[in-house]
C-alpha positions in Angstrom: -21.2 31.3 60.9 -22.6 29.9 57.7 -23.4 26.4 57.7 -20.7 24.2 55.9 -22.5 22.2 53.1 -19.4 20.3 52.0 -19.9 16.4 51.8 -17.2 14.4 53.6 -16.4 11.2 51.9 -16.8 8.0 53.9 -13.7 6.8 55.5 -12.5 3.4 54.2 -12.2 2.3 57.8 -16.0 2.6 58.3 -16.9 0.6 55.1 -17.8 -3.0 55.6 -14.8 -5.4 55.8 -15.7 -7.2 52.6 -15.6 -3.8 50.8 -12.4 -2.8 52.4 -10.7 -5.9 51.0 -11.8 -5.0 47.5 -11.1 -1.2 47.8 -7.9 -1.6 45.7 -10.0 -2.9 42.8 -10.8 -0.3 40.0 -13.1 -0.6 37.1 -13.3 1.6 34.2 -16.7 2.7 32.4 -17.0 3.9 28.9 -20.3 5.5 27.6 -21.3 4.5 24.3 -23.7 7.5 23.9 -21.6 10.2 25.5 -20.0 11.3 22.2 -23.4 11.8 20.4 -24.7 13.7 23.6 -21.7 16.0 23.5 -22.3 16.7 19.7 -26.1 17.5 20.5 -25.0 19.8 23.2 -22.8 21.7 20.9 -25.5 21.9 18.3 -27.8 23.3 21.1 -25.3 25.9 22.1 -24.8 26.9 18.4 -28.6 27.0 17.7 -29.2 29.2 20.9 -26.2 31.4 20.1 -24.7 30.8 23.5 -21.0 31.1 24.4 -19.8 32.1 21.0 -16.2 33.6 21.3 -15.2 34.1 17.7 -16.6 35.3 14.4 -15.2 34.1 11.0 -15.6 36.7 8.2 -16.0 34.9 4.9 -16.8 36.8 1.8 -17.7 39.7 3.9 -20.4 37.7 5.8 -20.2 36.8 9.5 -20.2 33.3 11.0 -20.2 32.9 14.7 -18.7 29.8 16.4 -17.0 28.5 19.4 -13.0 28.8 19.2 -12.4 25.5 21.1 -14.7 23.5 18.8 -12.9 24.8 15.7 -9.5 24.2 17.2 -10.5 20.5 18.1 -11.9 19.8 14.7 -9.0 20.2 12.4 -5.2 21.1 12.2 -6.0 24.3 10.2 -8.0 25.9 13.2 -5.8 24.2 15.7 -2.7 26.0 14.3 -4.7 29.3 14.1 -5.9 29.4 17.6 -3.2 27.6 19.6 -0.1 28.1 17.5 0.9 31.6 18.7 -0.8 33.4 15.8 -2.3 36.9 16.1 -5.8 35.2 15.5 -5.4 33.8 19.1 -6.3 37.2 20.5 -8.8 38.3 17.8 -12.6 38.1 18.1 -13.1 38.5 14.5 -11.0 36.4 12.1 -10.8 36.9 8.2 -11.0 33.7 6.3 -9.8 34.2 2.5 -10.0 32.0 -0.5 -13.1 30.2 0.7 -16.7 30.4 -0.3 -19.3 31.5 2.2 -21.6 28.5 1.4 -18.8 26.0 1.6 -17.7 27.3 5.0 -21.2 27.0 6.4 -21.4 23.4 4.9 -18.0 22.6 6.6 -19.2 24.2 10.1 -22.3 22.1 9.8 -20.1 19.0 9.6 -17.9 20.2 12.6 -20.9 20.5 14.8 -23.2 17.5 13.6 -20.7 15.1 11.8 -22.9 15.3 8.7 -22.5 17.1 5.4 -24.8 17.2 2.4 -23.3 17.7 -1.0 -24.9 18.5 -4.4 -23.5 19.3 -7.8 -23.9 22.9 -7.1 -21.8 23.0 -3.9 -19.3 20.1 -4.2 -16.4 21.8 -5.9 -16.5 24.8 -3.5 -16.9 22.4 -0.4 -13.9 20.3 -1.7 -11.7 23.4 -2.2 -12.9 24.6 1.4 -12.0 21.0 2.7 -8.7 21.0 1.0 -7.6 24.3 2.5 -9.0 23.4 6.1 -7.5 20.0 6.0 -10.5 17.8 6.5 -9.5 14.3 4.9 -12.9 12.7 5.4 -14.6 15.5 3.5 -12.2 15.4 0.9 -12.6 11.7 0.3 -16.6 12.0 0.3 -16.3 15.0 -2.2 -14.1 12.7 -4.5 -16.4 9.8 -4.1 -19.3 12.1 -5.0 -17.6 13.7 -8.0 -16.6 10.4 -9.4 -20.1 9.0 -9.1 -21.1 11.4 -11.7 -18.0 10.7 -13.8 -18.4 10.1 -17.6 -16.3 10.6 -20.7 -17.6 14.3 -21.1 -16.1 15.5 -17.7 -13.0 13.3 -17.4 -10.7 16.2 -18.5 -12.3 18.5 -16.1 -11.8 16.0 -13.1 -8.1 15.5 -13.9 -7.7 19.4 -14.0 -9.6 19.7 -10.7 -7.2 17.0 -9.1 -4.1 18.6 -10.5 -5.2 22.2 -9.1 -6.0 21.0 -5.8 -3.2 18.5 -5.5 -5.7 15.6 -4.9 -3.9 12.2 -5.9 -7.0 10.3 -4.7 -9.2 12.1 -7.2 -6.8 11.5 -9.8 -6.6 7.8 -9.0 -10.4 7.4 -8.9 -10.5 9.1 -12.4 -7.8 6.6 -13.6 -9.7 3.7 -12.1 -12.9 4.8 -14.2 -10.9 4.9 -17.3 -9.3 1.6 -16.8 -12.6 0.0 -16.0 -14.2 1.5 -19.1 -11.2 1.6 -21.4 -12.7 -0.2 -24.4 -15.6 2.5 -24.7 -13.5 5.5 -23.6 -10.7 4.8 -25.9 -12.8 5.5 -28.9 -14.0 9.0 -27.5 -12.6 12.5 -28.3 -11.8 13.0 -24.7 -9.4 10.1 -24.9 -7.4 11.8 -27.6 -7.2 15.0 -25.6 -5.4 13.3 -22.7 -1.7 14.1 -22.1 0.5 11.5 -23.8 2.2 10.9 -20.4 -1.3 9.9 -18.8 -2.2 7.5 -21.7 1.2 5.9 -21.4 0.5 5.4 -17.7 -3.0 3.9 -18.5 -1.6 1.5 -21.1 1.2 0.4 -18.9 -1.3 -0.6 -16.2 -2.1 -4.3 -15.2 -5.6 -3.2 -14.1 -6.5 -2.2 -17.7 -9.9 -3.9 -18.2 -9.8 -5.3 -21.9 -10.9 -8.6 -23.5 -7.6 -9.0 -25.4 -4.5 -7.2 -26.1 -5.9 -6.5 -29.6 -8.1 -3.8 -28.0 -5.0 -2.1 -26.5 -3.3 -2.1 -30.1 -6.5 -0.4 -31.4 -6.5 2.1 -28.6 -3.0 3.0 -29.2 -3.8 3.8 -32.8 -7.1 5.7 -31.8 -4.9 8.1 -29.8 -3.1 9.1 -33.0 -5.8 8.6 -35.7 -9.6 8.9 -35.7 -11.7 5.8 -36.2 -12.5 6.9 -39.7 -8.8 7.2 -40.4 -8.2 3.9 -39.2 -11.1 2.4 -41.0 -9.8 4.0 -44.3 -6.4 2.7 -43.5 -5.1 6.3 -43.5 -2.5 5.4 -41.0 1.4 5.9 -41.3 3.1 3.3 -39.2 6.7 4.2 -40.5 7.2 6.8 -37.7 7.7 5.4 -34.2 4.5 5.8 -32.1 5.4 5.7 -28.5 2.0 4.2 -27.4 2.6 1.1 -29.6 5.8 0.2 -27.6 3.3 -0.3 -24.6 1.1 -2.9 -26.3 1.8 -6.4 -25.0 2.1 -8.1 -28.4 3.5 -11.3 -26.9 0.0 -11.7 -25.3 -1.7 -11.7 -28.7 -2.3 -15.1 -30.3 0.3 -16.3 -32.7 -1.7 -16.4 -35.9 -3.1 -12.8 -35.2 0.5 -11.5 -34.8 1.6 -13.4 -38.0 -1.3 -11.9 -40.0 -0.4 -8.4 -38.8 3.3 -8.9 -39.5 2.6 -10.1 -43.0 0.6 -7.0 -43.7 3.3 -4.6 -42.6 6.1 -3.3 -44.6 9.3 -2.5 -42.8 8.7 -0.1 -39.9 9.0 0.0 -36.2 5.7 -1.7 -35.6 6.8 -4.6 -37.8 9.8 -4.9 -35.5 7.7 -5.0 -32.3 5.5 -7.7 -33.9 8.5 -9.8 -35.1 9.9 -9.6 -31.6 6.5 -10.9 -30.2 6.5 -13.8 -32.8 10.1 -14.7 -31.7 8.8 -15.0 -28.2 6.1 -17.3 -29.3 8.6 -19.5 -31.1 10.6 -20.0 -27.8 7.9 -21.6 -26.1 10.3 -23.8 -23.9 12.2 -20.6 -22.8 9.3 -18.3 -22.0 9.4 -18.6 -18.3 12.8 -16.9 -18.3 12.0 -14.6 -21.2 9.4 -12.6 -19.1 9.1 -8.8 -19.1 6.4 -6.2 -18.4 5.3 -6.8 -22.0 4.5 -10.5 -21.4 2.5 -10.0 -17.9 -1.2 -10.6 -17.7 -3.2 -7.5 -17.3 -4.9 -8.6 -14.2 -4.9 -8.0 -10.6 -6.3 -11.3 -9.4 -3.9 -13.5 -7.6 -5.5 -16.7 -6.6 -4.9 -19.9 -4.8 -5.0 -22.8 -7.3 -4.9 -26.6 -6.7 -4.1 -29.3 -9.1 -4.8 -33.0 -9.1 -5.2 -35.1 -5.8 -6.7 -38.2 -4.6 -10.4 -38.4 -3.6 -12.3 -40.5 -1.2 -13.6 -43.1 -1.0 -11.5 -45.0 -3.5 -7.7 -44.6 -3.5 -7.9 -45.2 -7.2 -10.1 -41.9 -7.7 -7.5 -39.7 -9.1 -8.4 -36.0 -10.1 -7.5 -34.5 -13.3 -9.2 -31.0 -12.4 -7.5 -27.9 -11.5 -9.5 -25.4 -9.3 -9.0 -21.9 -8.0 -10.4 -20.0 -5.1 -12.4 -17.2 -6.8 -11.2 -13.9 -5.0 -14.6 -12.1 -5.1 -17.1 -15.1 -4.7 -14.8 -16.8 -2.1 -15.5 -20.2 -3.5 -13.7 -22.8 -5.6 -14.2 -22.8 -9.3 -13.0 -24.9 -12.2 -9.8 -23.6 -13.8 -8.7 -26.3 -16.4 -8.3 -29.9 -16.9 -4.8 -31.1 -16.0 -2.3 -32.9 -18.0 -2.9 -36.3 -19.8 -2.2 -38.5 -16.8 -4.2 -38.4 -13.5 -1.8 -37.4 -10.8 -1.5 -36.8 -7.2 1.1 -35.6 -4.8 3.3 -33.9 -7.5 5.9 -31.5 -6.7 4.7 -28.0 -7.5 6.6 -24.8 -8.3 5.8 -21.3 -9.8 8.3 -19.5 -11.9 7.2 -16.0 -13.2 3.5 -17.2 -13.2 4.2 -20.4 -15.0 3.3 -23.4 -12.7 5.4 -26.6 -13.0 4.1 -30.0 -11.9 7.1 -32.3 -11.2 7.0 -36.2 -10.8 4.5 -37.4 -8.1 2.3 -40.4 -7.9 0.5 -41.8 -10.9 -1.7 -44.1 -8.9 -4.2 -45.5 -11.6 -2.5 -48.9 -11.7 -1.1 -49.1 -8.1 1.4 -46.7 -6.6 4.0 -45.6 -9.2 6.5 -42.9 -8.9 6.5 -40.6 -12.0 9.4 -38.9 -13.8 7.1 -37.0 -16.3 6.7 -33.1 -15.9 4.4 -30.5 -17.1 4.3 -26.8 -17.3 1.1 -24.6 -17.3 0.6 -21.3 -18.7 -2.7 -19.5 -17.2 -2.3 -16.6 -19.8 -3.4 -19.0 -22.7 -4.7 -21.9 -20.6 -1.8 -24.0 -22.2 -0.1 -27.1 -21.0 3.5 -28.0 -22.1 5.2 -31.2 -21.4 8.9 -30.4 -20.5 11.8 -32.7 -20.2 11.3 -35.7 -17.7 13.3 -36.1 -14.5 16.3 -38.4 -14.7 14.9 -40.4 -11.8 11.4 -41.0 -10.8 10.4 -39.0 -7.6 7.4 -39.5 -5.5 7.0 -38.2 -1.9 9.6 -35.5 -2.8 9.5 -31.7 -2.8 10.3 -29.1 -5.4 11.5 -25.6 -5.0 12.4 -22.6 -7.2 15.7 -20.6 -6.8 17.5 -18.4 -9.1 15.2 -19.1 -12.0 15.8 -22.9 -11.7 13.8 -25.9 -10.2 15.2 -28.3 -7.6 13.5 -31.8 -7.2 14.8 -33.0 -4.0 15.0 -36.7 -2.9 11.7 -38.7 -2.1 11.4 -42.3 -3.1 10.4 -44.4 -6.2 8.7 -47.2 -4.4 11.7 -49.5 -4.8 14.2 -47.4 -2.8 14.4 -44.1 -1.0 16.5 -41.3 -2.6 19.1 -38.8 -1.8 19.4 -37.5 -5.3 18.7 -33.8 -6.1 18.0 -32.7 -9.7 18.3 -29.2 -10.9 16.0 -28.0 -14.0 17.1 -25.2 -16.3 14.0 -23.6 -18.1 16.2 -22.0 -20.5 17.7 -25.1 -21.8 14.7 -27.5 -20.8 17.3 -29.8 -19.3 17.8 -31.5 -15.9 21.2 -32.1 -14.2 22.4 -33.8 -10.8 23.6 -31.6 -8.1 25.0 -32.4 -4.7 22.6 -35.0 -3.1 21.6 -35.2 0.4 23.8 -37.1 2.9 21.0 -39.4 3.8 17.8 -40.5 2.3 14.4 -38.8 3.0 10.9 -39.0 1.6 7.5 -37.4 2.7 9.5 -34.2 3.6 8.7 -30.6 2.7 10.7 -27.7 1.3 10.6 -24.0 1.0 13.0 -21.1 0.1 14.2 -18.3 2.4 16.8 -15.6 1.3 18.4 -17.4 -1.6 18.5 -20.9 0.2 16.6 -24.1 0.1 15.4 -25.6 3.4 13.8 -29.1 3.7 12.2 -30.2 7.0 11.2 -33.6 8.7 10.0 -36.5 6.6 10.6 -40.3 6.8 13.7 -42.5 6.6 12.9 -46.3 6.6 10.3 -46.5 9.6 11.6 -43.5 11.4 9.7 -40.1 11.4 12.2 -37.3 11.3 12.5 -33.6 12.9 15.7 -32.8 10.9 16.2 -29.6 8.9 18.7 -29.3 6.1 19.7 -26.2 4.0 21.1 -25.9 0.5 23.1 -23.1 -0.7 23.4 -22.9 -4.5 26.5 -20.8 -4.4 28.5 -23.6 -2.8 26.4 -26.5 -4.0 26.4 -27.8 -0.4 23.9 -29.1 2.3 24.2 -28.0 5.8 22.3 -29.4 8.8 20.4 -27.0 10.9 18.7 -27.3 14.3 16.1 -30.0 14.6 12.4 -29.2 14.6 10.4 -29.5 17.9 8.5 -32.6 16.7 9.0 -35.2 14.1 6.5 -35.5 11.3 6.0 -36.6 7.6 3.7 -35.9 4.9 3.4 -32.3 6.1 3.8 -28.9 4.4 6.0 -26.0 4.9 5.8 -22.4 3.8 7.7 -19.0 4.1 6.2 -15.9 5.5 8.4 -12.7 6.3 11.7 -14.9 6.2 10.3 -17.5 8.6 9.5 -21.0 7.9 6.3 -22.6 9.1 6.1 -26.3 9.3 2.5 -27.4 9.4 0.5 -30.7 9.5 1.6 -34.2 8.7 1.6 -37.2 11.1 3.8 -39.4 13.1 3.6 -42.6 15.3 5.1 -41.2 18.5 2.0 -42.4 20.4 2.8 -46.0 19.0 0.3 -45.6 16.2 -0.3 -43.2 13.3 -1.7 -39.7 14.5 -2.0 -36.2 13.3 0.5 -33.6 14.2 -1.3 -30.4 15.3 1.6 -28.6 16.6 2.8 -25.9 14.3 6.4 -24.9 14.5 8.2 -21.8 13.4 12.0 -21.5 12.3 13.9 -18.4 12.4 16.7 -18.7 9.9 18.8 -15.8 11.5 18.9 -17.4 14.9 18.6 -21.1 13.9 15.8 -21.5 16.6 12.4 -23.1 16.5 9.3 -21.8 18.3 5.7 -23.3 18.6 2.8 -21.0 17.3 -0.9 -21.6 17.4 -1.8 -25.1 16.6 -3.8 -26.5 13.8 -7.5 -26.8 14.6 -7.7 -30.3 12.8 -5.3 -32.7 11.1 -3.8 -32.0 7.7 -1.7 -34.8 6.2 -0.8 -34.6 2.5 -2.2 -31.3 2.2 -1.9 -28.6 -0.5 -0.3 -25.3 0.8 0.0 -21.8 -0.7 0.9 -18.4 0.6 -1.3 -15.6 -0.5 -1.0 -12.1 0.9 1.3 -13.3 3.8 -1.5 -15.7 4.9 -0.9 -19.5 4.7 -3.6 -21.6 3.0 -3.7 -25.3 4.0 -6.0 -27.4 1.7 -7.5 -30.7 2.6 -5.4 -33.8 3.1 -5.9 -36.8 5.3 -6.6 -36.9 9.0 -5.4 -40.0 10.7 -7.2 -39.2 13.8 -10.6 -39.3 11.9 -9.3 -42.0 9.4 -10.4 -40.1 6.3 -9.6 -37.6 3.7 -10.6 -34.0 4.5 -12.4 -31.2 2.5 -11.7 -28.4 4.9 -9.4 -25.4 4.4 -7.5 -23.5 7.3 -5.9 -20.2 6.9 -3.2 -19.1 9.1 -2.5 -15.4 9.8 1.2 -15.2 10.9 0.8 -11.6 12.1 -2.0 -12.5 14.4 -0.7 -16.1 15.2 -4.5 -17.2 14.4 -6.2 -19.9 12.3 -9.4 -19.1 10.5 -11.6 -21.4 8.4 -11.6 -21.0 4.7 -14.1 -22.1 2.0 -14.3 -25.8 1.9 -13.1 -27.8 -1.1 -15.8 -29.5 -3.4 -14.7 -32.9 -2.2 -12.4 -34.7 0.5 -9.1 -34.8 -1.2 -5.4 -35.3 -0.4 -2.2 -34.9 -2.2 -3.1 -31.6 -4.0 -0.5 -29.6 -5.6 -1.3 -26.0 -4.6 0.2 -22.7 -5.5 -0.7 -19.0 -6.2 -1.1 -17.8 -9.7 -2.2 -14.4 -11.3 -5.1 -15.4 -13.3 -6.8 -13.8 -16.4 -9.3 -10.8 -15.5 -11.9 -12.4 -17.9 -11.8 -15.8 -16.1 -12.8 -14.0 -12.6 -15.2 -11.7 -14.0 -17.0 -14.3 -16.3 -16.6 -17.2 -13.7 -20.1 -18.5 -14.4 -19.7 -19.1 -18.2 -16.0 -19.7 -18.3 -16.1 -23.5 -17.8 -17.7 -23.9 -21.1 -15.3 -21.6 -23.0 -12.1 -22.4 -21.3 -10.6 -25.5 -23.1 -7.0 -26.2 -22.5 -4.4 -26.6 -25.1 -1.8 -29.5 -24.7 1.7 -29.3 -26.2 4.1 -32.2 -26.0 7.8 -31.7 -26.5 8.9 -34.0 -29.4 11.3 -37.0 -28.6 11.0 -36.8 -24.9 13.4 -39.3 -23.6 12.0 -41.4 -20.8 10.9 -44.9 -20.1 7.2 -45.2 -20.3 7.0 -48.6 -18.4 5.6 -47.8 -15.0 7.2 -49.7 -12.0 4.6 -51.2 -9.7 5.1 -50.9 -5.8 6.5 -53.8 -3.9 6.3 -51.7 -0.8 2.9 -53.1 0.1 3.2 -51.9 3.7 3.7 -48.3 2.7 1.1 -48.3 -0.1 -1.4 -47.1 2.4 0.7 -44.7 4.4 0.0 -41.6 2.2 
């Protein structure tokens, strides 16, 4: 009888007692090098011509391979060898429509995860990868082709993208033209592009030009040669479709006026006249926006205005700064309005930012009624109609293209008043006031309604939540928050309200509130989320790409203003550290604006070029006398 060489596993009863007690515990091992070893083994089998079980015939040439390796590599071979097709039983398989060299290149990738491209083989490899469905190789081929892109081969690239149905290649060619538009629009290749393609390019917000005048000239270049334009051999009496895509309202007024005066009656003159009319209606521009008035920019930035700096409470900022999206650091944007301000109500309507009321602290604590509007397209300030009542420690929200300034205080009394601003008529009117006074609260908009949270009433810190419906002009009480606080901030992300920062005296003295609460408007319920890493009282707040930026403010735990920035990711329920502010500051008015491309690209030199323009509406009706605070005990509670 042959000897039995089977190995009998040890019985668990014979294991030491300590190991028996841990026998139910499992542990998983994952090798970091196994995948590479497997690939090396497959290459060794291929180089040794071992275990080949299929032959691919490409351009009448034979390529041997392993069926299982091919099936595991892509959907094309998986369907061929596992989908019930006749190739499942064939040892020799014909592959049509693919070049032999390209197939060898793809097989090298299958076995080694590496592929080498050249100008000689890239198009054939791209065709092969498209047929066999290798997304990685397709993208690499597109990247390789566009690295050689110039105005001489743009048309060929578009044709290749169309033939192979490669939208990613078309997008990359579009990107090249948009980035080099000023030069490309003067080339012969530009004039050979289909009209629909040029319309698409001229409609893009990503078109990189220094001014809209370049777009106007490019529209003419499509129809006429540079020589014809220079010799004024241009007929503008017939409608030219591309001219309808020029954003004439973005041109400066004097440029438009000069062009208008040179033109006889024609469709172009009507377009220019319409743009001049837009310029003349400066007060109403925020509600006259259209695709033709939008900035050609993809840069959405967090922007801060004003604020109060340490160490002196009288040190008030007149600087506006923005977080550079590429450099990830704070840069100067513009100089703010005439008076140095802090704790202003801030709202954005169609990329115009409004700064409403607030604190003018240059001569003691004084509530403001003055209001300003900033247009980042032209770096222009415009003073709008003042509030009917002075508001400090208030909040401002935008709803249905109107602004609402809600409650606060004027340092002689606390307020219930709510004022509504109509940008079309530049006028304020009173709407239904709050039932009780509140100041140092925060506001945000969700699903067509305004919500205000917490705040102060007399000496009491609140955890109330109120909701305003503009359709009924009524306020409604909602579920109280989980913690009382004031001088905090609130933001909307995915229809949820997040209440962040501030302070209270629940411990018997003024302390930071680190607890962050989230309100669900559908269920009228509150939950706690990840707490703040550090205190933020009177911070600036802005939401960019569903992330909440909390800027500076006071920490009562540390008894100082702060320069730190924290960023909350609601999806991950996680706080991250952002770029520090230049100085310790509280009372910032923060928002998100689309800023000019030239500002971002030329950030290093922009501060010397970007001088703001101020416009004051004539006959503004407000009392210029400032009331000084007789609330001495509150003067230091910001």
